[in-house]
NUBAMAR-30795 format. One record per atom (N, C-alpha, C, O): atom name; residue in three letters; residue number from 0; x, y, z. Coordinates in Angstrom, 1 decimal. Layout:
BEGIN
  atomo  residuo  num      px      py      pz
     CA      Ala  NUM       X       Y       Z
...
//
This chain:
BEGIN
  atomo  residuo  num      px      py      pz
      N      Unk    0    34.4   -27.3   -71.9
     CA      Unk    0    33.7   -26.5   -70.9
      C      Unk    0    32.9   -25.4   -71.4
      O      Unk    0    33.4   -24.6   -72.1
      N      Unk    1    31.7   -25.3   -71.1
     CA      Unk    1    30.8   -24.4   -71.5
      C      Unk    1    31.3   -22.9   -71.3
      O      Unk    1    31.3   -22.1   -72.2
      N      Unk    2    31.8   -22.7   -70.0
     CA      Unk    2    32.2   -21.4   -69.7
      C      Unk    2    33.4   -20.8   -70.5
      O      Unk    2    33.5   -19.6   -70.8
      N      Unk    3    34.3   -21.8   -70.9
     CA      Unk    3    35.4   -21.4   -71.6
      C      Unk    3    35.1   -20.8   -73.0
      O      Unk    3    35.8   -19.9   -73.5
      N      Unk    4    33.9   -21.3   -73.6
     CA      Unk    4    33.5   -20.9   -75.0
      C      Unk    4    32.5   -19.9   -74.9
      O      Unk    4    31.9   -19.6   -75.9
      N      Unk    5    32.1   -19.3   -73.7
     CA      Unk    5    31.2   -18.2   -73.6
      C      Unk    5    29.7   -18.7   -73.5
      O      Unk    5    28.8   -17.9   -73.5
      N      Unk    6    29.5   -20.0   -73.3
     CA      Unk    6    28.1   -20.5   -73.0
      C      Unk    6    27.8   -20.5   -71.6
      O      Unk    6    27.7   -21.5   -70.9
      N      Unk    7    27.7   -19.2   -71.0
     CA      Unk    7    27.6   -19.1   -69.6
      C      Unk    7    26.3   -19.6   -69.0
      O      Unk    7    26.4   -20.1   -67.9
      N      Unk    8    25.2   -19.6   -69.7
     CA      Unk    8    23.9   -20.1   -69.3
      C      Unk    8    24.1   -21.6   -69.2
      O      Unk    8    23.8   -22.2   -68.1
      N      Unk    9    24.6   -22.3   -70.2
     CA      Unk    9    24.7   -23.7   -70.1
      C      Unk    9    25.8   -24.1   -69.0
      O      Unk    9    25.6   -25.1   -68.4
      N      Unk   10    26.8   -23.3   -68.8
     CA      Unk   10    27.8   -23.6   -67.8
      C      Unk   10    27.1   -23.6   -66.4
      O      Unk   10    27.2   -24.5   -65.7
      N      Unk   11    26.3   -22.5   -66.2
     CA      Unk   11    25.7   -22.3   -64.9
      C      Unk   11    24.7   -23.4   -64.7
      O      Unk   11    24.5   -24.0   -63.6
      N      Unk   12    23.9   -23.8   -65.7
     CA      Unk   12    22.9   -24.9   -65.6
      C      Unk   12    23.6   -26.2   -65.3
      O      Unk   12    23.1   -27.0   -64.5
      N      Unk   13    24.7   -26.5   -66.0
     CA      Unk   13    25.4   -27.7   -65.8
      C      Unk   13    25.9   -27.8   -64.4
      O      Unk   13    25.8   -28.9   -63.7
      N      Unk   14    26.5   -26.7   -63.8
     CA      Unk   14    27.1   -26.6   -62.5
      C      Unk   14    25.9   -26.9   -61.5
      O      Unk   14    26.1   -27.7   -60.5
      N      Unk   15    24.8   -26.3   -61.7
     CA      Unk   15    23.8   -26.5   -60.7
      C      Unk   15    23.2   -27.9   -60.8
      O      Unk   15    22.8   -28.4   -59.7
      N      Unk   16    23.2   -28.5   -61.9
     CA      Unk   16    22.7   -29.9   -62.0
      C      Unk   16    23.7   -30.8   -61.3
      O      Unk   16    23.4   -31.6   -60.5
      N      Unk   17    25.0   -30.5   -61.5
     CA      Unk   17    26.0   -31.3   -60.9
      C      Unk   17    25.9   -31.3   -59.4
      O      Unk   17    25.8   -32.4   -58.8
      N      Unk   18    25.8   -30.1   -58.9
     CA      Unk   18    25.7   -29.9   -57.4
      C      Unk   18    24.4   -30.5   -56.9
      O      Unk   18    24.4   -31.2   -55.9
      N      Unk   19    23.4   -30.4   -57.6
     CA      Unk   19    22.1   -31.0   -57.2
      C      Unk   19    22.3   -32.6   -57.2
      O      Unk   19    21.8   -33.3   -56.4
      N      Unk   20    22.9   -33.1   -58.2
     CA      Unk   20    23.1   -34.6   -58.2
      C      Unk   20    23.9   -35.1   -57.1
      O      Unk   20    23.8   -36.3   -56.8
      N      Unk   21    24.8   -34.2   -56.5
     CA      Unk   21    25.5   -34.5   -55.3
      C      Unk   21    24.8   -34.2   -54.0
      O      Unk   21    25.5   -34.0   -52.9
      N      Unk   22    23.5   -34.0   -54.1
     CA      Unk   22    22.7   -33.7   -52.9
      C      Unk   22    23.1   -32.3   -52.4
      O      Unk   22    23.2   -32.1   -51.1
      N      Unk   23    23.3   -31.3   -53.2
     CA      Unk   23    23.7   -29.9   -52.8
      C      Unk   23    25.0   -29.8   -52.2
      O      Unk   23    25.3   -28.8   -51.5
      N      Unk   24    25.9   -30.8   -52.4
     CA      Unk   24    27.2   -30.7   -51.8
      C      Unk   24    28.2   -30.1   -52.8
      O      Unk   24    28.4   -30.6   -53.9
      N      Unk   25    28.7   -28.9   -52.4
     CA      Unk   25    29.7   -28.3   -53.4
      C      Unk   25    31.1   -28.9   -53.1
      O      Unk   25    31.3   -29.2   -51.9
      N      Unk   26    31.9   -29.0   -54.1
     CA      Unk   26    33.3   -29.5   -54.0
      C      Unk   26    34.3   -28.3   -54.4
      O      Unk   26    33.9   -27.3   -55.0
      N      Unk   27    35.5   -28.5   -54.0
     CA      Unk   27    36.5   -27.5   -54.3
      C      Unk   27    36.7   -27.4   -55.8
      O      Unk   27    37.1   -26.3   -56.3
      N      Unk   28    36.6   -28.5   -56.6
     CA      Unk   28    36.7   -28.4   -58.0
      C      Unk   28    35.7   -27.7   -58.7
      O      Unk   28    35.8   -27.6   -60.0
      N      Unk   29    34.5   -27.3   -58.0
     CA      Unk   29    33.5   -26.5   -58.7
      C      Unk   29    34.0   -25.0   -58.9
      O      Unk   29    33.5   -24.3   -59.7
      N      Unk   30    35.0   -24.7   -58.0
     CA      Unk   30    35.5   -23.2   -58.0
      C      Unk   30    36.1   -22.8   -59.4
      O      Unk   30    35.9   -21.6   -59.7
      N      Unk   31    36.7   -23.6   -60.1
     CA      Unk   31    37.4   -23.2   -61.4
      C      Unk   31    36.2   -22.8   -62.3
      O      Unk   31    36.3   -21.8   -63.1
      N      Unk   32    35.1   -23.6   -62.3
     CA      Unk   32    33.9   -23.3   -63.2
      C      Unk   32    33.3   -21.9   -62.7
      O      Unk   32    33.1   -21.0   -63.5
      N      Unk   33    33.1   -21.8   -61.4
     CA      Unk   33    32.5   -20.6   -60.9
      C      Unk   33    33.4   -19.4   -61.3
      O      Unk   33    32.8   -18.4   -61.7
      N      Unk   34    34.7   -19.4   -61.1
     CA      Unk   34    35.7   -18.5   -61.4
      C      Unk   34    35.6   -18.1   -62.8
      O      Unk   34    35.6   -16.9   -63.0
      N      Unk   35    35.5   -19.0   -63.7
     CA      Unk   35    35.4   -18.8   -65.2
      C      Unk   35    34.1   -18.1   -65.5
      O      Unk   35    34.1   -17.1   -66.3
      N      Unk   36    33.1   -18.5   -65.0
     CA      Unk   36    31.7   -17.8   -65.2
      C      Unk   36    31.8   -16.4   -64.8
      O      Unk   36    31.4   -15.5   -65.5
      N      Unk   37    32.3   -16.1   -63.5
     CA      Unk   37    32.4   -14.8   -63.0
      C      Unk   37    33.3   -14.0   -63.8
      O      Unk   37    32.9   -12.9   -64.2
      N      Unk   38    34.4   -14.5   -64.2
     CA      Unk   38    35.3   -13.7   -65.1
      C      Unk   38    34.7   -13.3   -66.4
      O      Unk   38    34.9   -12.2   -66.9
      N      Unk   39    34.0   -14.2   -67.0
     CA      Unk   39    33.4   -14.0   -68.3
      C      Unk   39    32.3   -12.9   -68.2
      O      Unk   39    32.0   -12.2   -69.2
      N      Unk   40    31.7   -12.8   -66.9
     CA      Unk   40    30.7   -11.8   -66.8
      C      Unk   40    31.4   -10.5   -66.3
      O      Unk   40    30.6    -9.5   -66.0
      N      Unk   41    32.6   -10.4   -66.2
     CA      Unk   41    33.3    -9.2   -65.7
      C      Unk   41    33.3    -9.0   -64.3
      O      Unk   41    33.6    -7.9   -63.9
      N      Unk   42    33.0   -10.0   -63.5
     CA      Unk   42    33.1   -10.0   -62.0
      C      Unk   42    34.4   -10.5   -61.6
      O      Unk   42    34.5   -11.5   -61.0
      N      Unk   43    35.4    -9.7   -61.8
     CA      Unk   43    36.8   -10.0   -61.6
      C      Unk   43    37.2   -10.3   -60.1
      O      Unk   43    38.1   -11.1   -59.8
      N      Unk   44    36.5    -9.6   -59.1
     CA      Unk   44    36.8    -9.8   -57.7
      C      Unk   44    36.2   -11.2   -57.4
      O      Unk   44    36.8   -12.0   -56.7
      N      Unk   45    35.0   -11.4   -57.8
     CA      Unk   45    34.4   -12.8   -57.5
      C      Unk   45    35.2   -13.9   -58.2
      O      Unk   45    35.4   -14.9   -57.6
      N      Unk   46    35.6   -13.8   -59.4
     CA      Unk   46    36.5   -14.7   -60.1
      C      Unk   46    37.7   -15.0   -59.3
      O      Unk   46    38.1   -16.1   -59.1
      N      Unk   47    38.4   -13.9   -58.8
     CA      Unk   47    39.6   -14.1   -58.0
      C      Unk   47    39.3   -14.9   -56.8
      O      Unk   47    40.1   -15.8   -56.4
      N      Unk   48    38.2   -14.7   -56.1
     CA      Unk   48    37.9   -15.4   -54.9
      C      Unk   48    37.8   -16.9   -55.2
      O      Unk   48    38.4   -17.7   -54.5
      N      Unk   49    37.0   -17.2   -56.2
     CA      Unk   49    36.9   -18.6   -56.6
      C      Unk   49    38.2   -19.3   -57.0
      O      Unk   49    38.4   -20.4   -56.7
      N      Unk   50    39.1   -18.5   -57.8
     CA      Unk   50    40.3   -19.1   -58.2
      C      Unk   50    41.1   -19.4   -57.0
      O      Unk   50    41.7   -20.5   -57.0
      N      Unk   51    41.2   -18.5   -56.0
     CA      Unk   51    42.0   -18.6   -54.8
      C      Unk   51    41.6   -19.9   -54.0
      O      Unk   51    42.4   -20.5   -53.4
      N      Unk   52    40.3   -20.2   -54.0
     CA      Unk   52    39.9   -21.4   -53.3
      C      Unk   52    40.4   -22.7   -54.1
      O      Unk   52    40.5   -23.7   -53.5
      N      Unk   53    40.7   -22.6   -55.3
     CA      Unk   53    41.3   -23.8   -56.0
      C      Unk   53    42.6   -24.1   -55.4
      O      Unk   53    42.9   -25.3   -55.3
      N      Unk   54    43.5   -23.2   -55.0
     CA      Unk   54    44.8   -23.3   -54.7
      C      Unk   54    45.0   -23.7   -53.2
      O      Unk   54    46.1   -23.8   -52.8
      N      Unk   55    43.9   -23.9   -52.5
     CA      Unk   55    44.0   -24.1   -51.1
      C      Unk   55    44.0   -25.7   -50.9
      O      Unk   55    43.0   -26.4   -51.2
      N      Unk   56    45.0   -26.2   -50.3
     CA      Unk   56    45.1   -27.6   -50.1
      C      Unk   56    44.0   -28.0   -49.1
      O      Unk   56    43.7   -27.3   -48.1
      N      Unk   57    43.5   -29.3   -49.3
     CA      Unk   57    42.5   -29.8   -48.3
      C      Unk   57    43.4   -30.3   -47.1
      O      Unk   57    44.6   -30.5   -47.3
      N      Unk   58    42.8   -30.5   -45.9
     CA      Unk   58    43.5   -30.9   -44.8
      C      Unk   58    44.3   -32.2   -44.9
      O      Unk   58    45.4   -32.3   -44.2
      N      Unk   59    43.8   -33.2   -45.7
     CA      Unk   59    44.5   -34.4   -45.9
      C      Unk   59    45.3   -34.5   -47.1
      O      Unk   59    45.7   -35.6   -47.6
      N      Unk   60    45.7   -33.4   -47.7
     CA      Unk   60    46.4   -33.2   -49.0
      C      Unk   60    47.7   -32.5   -48.8
      O      Unk   60    47.7   -31.3   -48.3
      N      Unk   61    49.0   -33.1   -49.1
     CA      Unk   61    50.1   -32.4   -48.9
      C      Unk   61    50.1   -31.1   -49.7
      O      Unk   61    49.5   -31.0   -50.8
      N      Unk   62    50.8   -30.0   -49.2
     CA      Unk   62    50.9   -28.8   -49.9
      C      Unk   62    51.4   -29.0   -51.4
      O      Unk   62    52.4   -29.6   -51.6
      N      Unk   63    50.7   -28.5   -52.3
     CA      Unk   63    51.2   -28.4   -53.7
      C      Unk   63    50.8   -29.8   -54.4
      O      Unk   63    51.2   -30.1   -55.6
      N      Unk   64    50.0   -30.6   -53.8
     CA      Unk   64    49.7   -32.0   -54.4
      C      Unk   64    48.4   -32.0   -55.0
      O      Unk   64    47.8   -33.1   -55.3
      N      Unk   65    47.8   -30.9   -55.2
     CA      Unk   65    46.4   -30.9   -55.8
      C      Unk   65    46.3   -31.4   -57.1
      O      Unk   65    47.3   -31.2   -57.9
      N      Unk   66    45.3   -32.2   -57.5
     CA      Unk   66    45.0   -32.8   -58.8
      C      Unk   66    43.6   -32.5   -59.2
      O      Unk   66    42.9   -33.4   -59.5
      N      Unk   67    43.3   -31.2   -59.2
     CA      Unk   67    41.9   -30.7   -59.5
      C      Unk   67    41.6   -31.1   -60.9
      O      Unk   67    40.6   -31.6   -61.2
      N      Unk   68    42.5   -30.8   -61.9
     CA      Unk   68    42.1   -30.9   -63.3
      C      Unk   68    42.5   -32.3   -63.9
      O      Unk   68    42.3   -32.5   -65.0
//
């Protein structure tokens, strides 16, 4: 993952391309990438917000049954 190795521009570009390929539909599993980018930029509040969204179960998913990664 680009964000993990500090290639934030590449991470951001890839995220935008991925969302664009999905016709601008964002998914819950985009949030770890957003969180990592924000964290690497020193935006800890934004990172926490994105990471919190990862842990929220979808309506059709039993609590604790997430398989995001």
